[in-house]
DRENPASE-476055 format. One record per residue (C-alpha): x, y, z; residue in one letter. Coordinates in Angstrom, 2 decimals, decimal comma, always signed. Example, Ala and Ser with C-alpha at 12.3 -4.5 7.8 and 13.67 -1.06 7.14 Angstrom:
<atoms>
@east=+12,30; north=-4,50; up=+7,80; r=a;
@east=+13,67; north=-1,06; up=+7,14; r=s;
</atoms>
This chain:
<atoms>
@east=-0,14; north=-0,08; up=+0,00; r=x;
@east=+1,46; north=+3,20; up=-1,13; r=x;
@east=+0,92; north=+6,24; up=+1,28; r=x;
@east=+0,48; north=+9,80; up=-0,04; r=x;
@east=+3,25; north=+11,99; up=+0,62; r=x;
@east=+2,65; north=+15,07; up=+2,62; r=x;
@east=+2,28; north=+18,13; up=+0,82; r=x;
@east=+3,54; north=+21,72; up=+1,97; r=x;
@east=+0,94; north=+24,12; up=+2,80; r=x;
@east=+1,76; north=+26,19; up=-0,27; r=x;
@east=+1,55; north=+23,21; up=-2,71; r=x;
@east=-1,83; north=+22,29; up=-0,93; r=x;
@east=-3,25; north=+25,83; up=-1,61; r=x;
@east=-2,40; north=+26,42; up=-5,23; r=x;
@east=-4,46; north=+29,57; up=-5,28; r=x;
@east=-2,74; north=+31,29; up=-2,62; r=x;
@east=-1,59; north=+35,02; up=-3,43; r=x;
@east=+2,03; north=+35,54; up=-4,19; r=x;
@east=+4,12; north=+36,89; up=-1,38; r=x;
@east=+4,43; north=+40,84; up=-1,58; r=x;
@east=+7,48; north=+42,47; up=-3,07; r=x;
@east=+10,17; north=+43,86; up=-0,57; r=x;
@east=+8,88; north=+47,12; up=+0,57; r=x;
@east=+12,04; north=+48,85; up=-0,85; r=x;
@east=+11,60; north=+47,34; up=-4,21; r=x;
@east=+11,46; north=+50,34; up=-6,72; r=x;
@east=+8,49; north=+50,62; up=-9,15; r=x;
@east=+9,28; north=+50,50; up=-12,84; r=x;
@east=+10,21; north=+54,03; up=-13,99; r=x;
@east=+8,24; north=+55,72; up=-16,40; r=x;
@east=+8,46; north=+59,20; up=-17,82; r=x;
@east=+6,35; north=+60,87; up=-15,26; r=x;
@east=+8,21; north=+59,39; up=-12,22; r=x;
@east=+11,60; north=+60,12; up=-13,89; r=x;
@east=+10,54; north=+63,61; up=-14,23; r=x;
@east=+9,49; north=+63,83; up=-10,74; r=x;
@east=+13,01; north=+62,47; up=-9,86; r=x;
@east=+14,87; north=+64,98; up=-12,00; r=x;
@east=+12,91; north=+67,81; up=-10,54; r=x;
@east=+13,91; north=+66,66; up=-6,93; r=x;
@east=+17,43; north=+65,75; up=-7,68; r=x;
@east=+18,54; north=+68,61; up=-9,99; r=x;
@east=+18,19; north=+71,61; up=-7,62; r=x;
@east=+20,42; north=+70,06; up=-4,92; r=x;
@east=+22,86; north=+69,01; up=-7,68; r=x;
@east=+23,11; north=+72,53; up=-9,02; r=x;
@east=+23,59; north=+73,72; up=-5,53; r=x;
@east=+26,48; north=+71,47; up=-5,04; r=x;
@east=+28,03; north=+72,38; up=-8,32; r=x;
@east=+27,47; north=+76,08; up=-7,48; r=x;
@east=+29,11; north=+75,70; up=-4,18; r=x;
@east=+32,15; north=+73,94; up=-5,84; r=x;
@east=+32,58; north=+76,74; up=-8,24; r=x;
@east=+32,11; north=+79,56; up=-5,77; r=x;
@east=+34,67; north=+77,85; up=-3,29; r=x;
@east=+37,11; north=+78,48; up=-6,08; r=x;
@east=+36,35; north=+82,07; up=-6,41; r=x;
@east=+39,26; north=+83,98; up=-4,50; r=x;
@east=+40,35; north=+87,56; up=-3,87; r=x;
@east=+40,55; north=+88,84; up=-7,44; r=x;
@east=+36,92; north=+87,96; up=-8,43; r=x;
@east=+33,65; north=+88,48; up=-6,25; r=x;
@east=+30,86; north=+85,88; up=-6,88; r=x;
@east=+28,70; north=+88,51; up=-8,90; r=x;
@east=+31,69; north=+89,11; up=-11,17; r=x;
@east=+32,05; north=+85,29; up=-11,50; r=x;
@east=+28,47; north=+84,72; up=-12,38; r=x;
@east=+28,82; north=+87,57; up=-14,99; r=x;
@east=+31,74; north=+86,09; up=-16,71; r=x;
@east=+30,12; north=+82,58; up=-16,56; r=x;
@east=+27,04; north=+84,05; up=-18,52; r=x;
@east=+29,17; north=+85,67; up=-21,25; r=x;
@east=+31,07; north=+82,36; up=-21,59; r=x;
@east=+27,81; north=+80,64; up=-22,32; r=x;
@east=+26,33; north=+83,50; up=-24,32; r=x;
@east=+29,01; north=+85,17; up=-26,04; r=x;
@east=+27,97; north=+88,45; up=-27,79; r=x;
@east=+25,13; north=+88,95; up=-25,16; r=x;
@east=+24,15; north=+92,43; up=-24,19; r=x;
@east=+24,26; north=+94,01; up=-20,83; r=x;
@east=+20,44; north=+93,97; up=-20,63; r=x;
@east=+20,59; north=+90,24; up=-20,96; r=x;
@east=+23,23; north=+90,07; up=-18,21; r=x;
@east=+21,11; north=+92,28; up=-16,16; r=x;
@east=+18,06; north=+89,85; up=-16,61; r=x;
@east=+20,23; north=+86,89; up=-15,80; r=x;
@east=+21,54; north=+88,46; up=-12,61; r=x;
@east=+18,31; north=+89,96; up=-11,63; r=x;
@east=+19,71; north=+93,37; up=-11,12; r=x;
@east=+19,25; north=+96,80; up=-12,59; r=x;
@east=+20,79; north=+97,96; up=-15,86; r=x;
@east=+22,99; north=+100,45; up=-13,80; r=x;
@east=+24,22; north=+97,55; up=-11,60; r=x;
@east=+25,14; north=+95,42; up=-14,68; r=x;
@east=+26,72; north=+98,31; up=-16,39; r=x;
@east=+28,81; north=+98,93; up=-13,39; r=x;
@east=+29,88; north=+95,29; up=-13,07; r=x;
@east=+30,76; north=+95,16; up=-16,64; r=x;
@east=+32,95; north=+98,11; up=-16,42; r=x;
@east=+34,85; north=+96,81; up=-13,46; r=x;
@east=+35,62; north=+93,45; up=-15,36; r=x;
@east=+36,50; north=+95,55; up=-18,48; r=x;
@east=+39,08; north=+97,56; up=-16,39; r=x;
@east=+40,51; north=+94,31; up=-15,00; r=x;
@east=+40,99; north=+92,99; up=-18,51; r=x;
@east=+38,49; north=+89,97; up=-18,14; r=x;
@east=+35,73; north=+91,38; up=-20,29; r=x;
@east=+35,30; north=+93,35; up=-23,35; r=x;
@east=+32,43; north=+95,23; up=-24,78; r=x;
@east=+31,71; north=+96,75; up=-28,23; r=x;
@east=+28,77; north=+98,48; up=-29,72; r=x;
@east=+26,28; north=+96,47; up=-31,67; r=x;
@east=+26,51; north=+97,77; up=-35,32; r=x;
@east=+22,95; north=+97,14; up=-35,82; r=x;
@east=+21,97; north=+99,07; up=-32,76; r=x;
@east=+24,62; north=+101,62; up=-31,06; r=x;
@east=+22,63; north=+101,70; up=-27,81; r=x;
@east=+23,50; north=+97,92; up=-27,23; r=x;
@east=+26,89; north=+96,78; up=-25,95; r=x;
@east=+28,00; north=+93,04; up=-26,94; r=x;
@east=+29,97; north=+91,34; up=-24,49; r=x;
@east=+33,06; north=+88,88; up=-24,99; r=x;
@east=+35,35; north=+87,29; up=-22,76; r=x;
@east=+39,29; north=+88,27; up=-23,12; r=x;
@east=+41,82; north=+85,62; up=-23,10; r=x;
@east=+42,70; north=+86,41; up=-19,27; r=x;
@east=+38,97; north=+85,95; up=-18,71; r=x;
@east=+38,79; north=+82,71; up=-20,11; r=x;
@east=+41,71; north=+81,75; up=-18,24; r=x;
@east=+40,39; north=+82,85; up=-14,93; r=x;
@east=+37,14; north=+80,96; up=-15,59; r=x;
@east=+39,35; north=+77,91; up=-16,73; r=x;
@east=+41,02; north=+77,88; up=-13,28; r=x;
@east=+37,86; north=+78,09; up=-11,44; r=x;
@east=+36,20; north=+75,29; up=-13,14; r=x;
@east=+39,32; north=+72,99; up=-12,98; r=x;
@east=+39,39; north=+73,39; up=-9,11; r=x;
@east=+35,61; north=+72,73; up=-9,06; r=x;
@east=+36,05; north=+69,61; up=-11,35; r=x;
@east=+38,65; north=+68,24; up=-8,87; r=x;
@east=+36,48; north=+69,08; up=-5,87; r=x;
@east=+33,40; north=+67,06; up=-7,51; r=x;
@east=+35,77; north=+64,23; up=-8,49; r=x;
@east=+36,74; north=+63,85; up=-4,98; r=x;
@east=+33,05; north=+63,16; up=-4,14; r=x;
@east=+32,46; north=+60,88; up=-6,89; r=x;
@east=+35,44; north=+58,90; up=-5,92; r=x;
@east=+33,15; north=+57,26; up=-3,28; r=x;
@east=+30,97; north=+55,84; up=-6,02; r=x;
@east=+31,36; north=+52,17; up=-7,52; r=x;
@east=+32,36; north=+51,56; up=-10,91; r=x;
@east=+28,96; north=+50,48; up=-11,78; r=x;
@east=+27,49; north=+53,61; up=-10,41; r=x;
@east=+29,73; north=+55,87; up=-12,32; r=x;
@east=+28,76; north=+53,93; up=-15,50; r=x;
@east=+25,05; north=+54,43; up=-14,61; r=x;
@east=+25,61; north=+58,01; up=-13,72; r=x;
@east=+27,62; north=+58,65; up=-16,98; r=x;
@east=+24,62; north=+57,17; up=-19,14; r=x;
@east=+22,05; north=+59,12; up=-17,52; r=x;
@east=+23,86; north=+62,38; up=-17,73; r=x;
@east=+24,33; north=+61,57; up=-21,49; r=x;
@east=+20,30; north=+61,20; up=-21,75; r=x;
@east=+19,86; north=+64,49; up=-19,82; r=x;
@east=+22,26; north=+66,35; up=-22,24; r=x;
@east=+20,39; north=+64,86; up=-25,31; r=x;
@east=+17,07; north=+65,93; up=-23,93; r=x;
@east=+18,21; north=+69,47; up=-22,88; r=x;
@east=+19,85; north=+70,22; up=-26,27; r=x;
@east=+17,42; north=+72,57; up=-28,55; r=x;
@east=+15,82; north=+70,77; up=-31,40; r=x;
@east=+17,90; north=+70,52; up=-34,49; r=x;
@east=+17,94; north=+73,90; up=-36,33; r=x;
@east=+16,48; north=+75,82; up=-33,51; r=x;
@east=+18,78; north=+77,80; up=-31,00; r=x;
@east=+17,80; north=+77,98; up=-27,33; r=x;
@east=+16,60; north=+81,39; up=-26,78; r=x;
@east=+16,48; north=+83,06; up=-23,22; r=x;
@east=+13,40; north=+85,60; up=-23,37; r=x;
@east=+14,83; north=+89,01; up=-22,28; r=x;
@east=+12,64; north=+92,08; up=-21,65; r=x;
@east=+13,19; north=+94,88; up=-24,23; r=x;
@east=+12,53; north=+97,55; up=-22,28; r=x;
@east=+14,33; north=+98,48; up=-18,89; r=x;
@east=+11,28; north=+98,50; up=-16,82; r=x;
@east=+10,70; north=+94,75; up=-16,37; r=x;
@east=+14,34; north=+94,25; up=-15,36; r=x;
@east=+14,22; north=+97,03; up=-12,76; r=x;
@east=+11,00; north=+95,50; up=-11,45; r=x;
@east=+12,59; north=+92,00; up=-11,17; r=x;
@east=+15,47; north=+93,79; up=-9,43; r=x;
@east=+13,08; north=+95,17; up=-6,90; r=x;
@east=+11,67; north=+91,77; up=-6,07; r=x;
@east=+15,20; north=+90,35; up=-5,58; r=x;
@east=+16,61; north=+93,36; up=-3,92; r=x;
@east=+16,75; north=+91,51; up=-0,43; r=x;
@east=+18,94; north=+88,78; up=-1,93; r=x;
@east=+21,24; north=+91,24; up=-3,98; r=x;
@east=+24,72; north=+91,28; up=-2,54; r=x;
@east=+25,79; north=+94,26; up=-0,44; r=x;
@east=+28,44; north=+95,25; up=-2,94; r=x;
@east=+26,00; north=+95,73; up=-5,78; r=x;
@east=+23,27; north=+97,38; up=-3,93; r=x;
@east=+25,40; north=+100,58; up=-4,07; r=x;
@east=+24,93; north=+100,83; up=-7,91; r=x;
@east=+21,33; north=+100,42; up=-7,66; r=x;
@east=+18,78; north=+103,36; up=-7,74; r=x;
@east=+18,31; north=+105,01; up=-4,21; r=x;
@east=+14,83; north=+103,91; up=-2,90; r=x;
@east=+14,36; north=+107,45; up=-1,18; r=x;
@east=+14,98; north=+109,10; up=-4,61; r=x;
@east=+12,53; north=+106,79; up=-6,21; r=x;
@east=+9,93; north=+107,65; up=-3,72; r=x;
@east=+10,81; north=+111,42; up=-4,06; r=x;
@east=+10,13; north=+111,06; up=-7,83; r=x;
@east=+6,77; north=+109,04; up=-7,32; r=x;
@east=+5,53; north=+111,65; up=-4,74; r=x;
@east=+6,20; north=+114,39; up=-7,15; r=x;
@east=+4,19; north=+112,78; up=-9,84; r=x;
@east=+1,34; north=+112,40; up=-7,53; r=x;
@east=+1,36; north=+116,00; up=-6,30; r=x;
</atoms>
């Protein structure tokens, strides 16, 4: 007589539900979850990158001057108005900043042939060398942080950054255009909103609030 072998509880109940996944198992990524992740991670990455760059800014260059040179390096031929919009300062502040950098030999400006009221900005060779030294120091600092990653993590990061670059590049045949206010008033309004975040060294070149109030009071009367 053959005895029936004992069955395990799982075998005896074939319709039992599967065991749940581990709580830390990630969901399959889709475009929306990746977009959410990018928006969460990129700001902190940019903060780290800005901190690494600013840590290299030494005595000869202030942070606003460094930001101005970085803008011109990315957008050669840009105008003082575009620089003011980027920095969130007044035209007077941006003009004073440009003049200081030009006197230091890091920046040059020339009249736009099509509009003599505009000044087109270009880096000089010393200006490019100065930015290059700052960028080199920042790369070394970031490389020190990335040295803690495994080879597999670095390969994954490199592939992800390549995708980010491809997606952020403008479509073929279309240049990326930064909307810039044509009149000076929007730039000044933006500067007023961010005045509390403007460095002390730059506030001296902004219009005096008391003078503005006096002009406004004169118009009302």
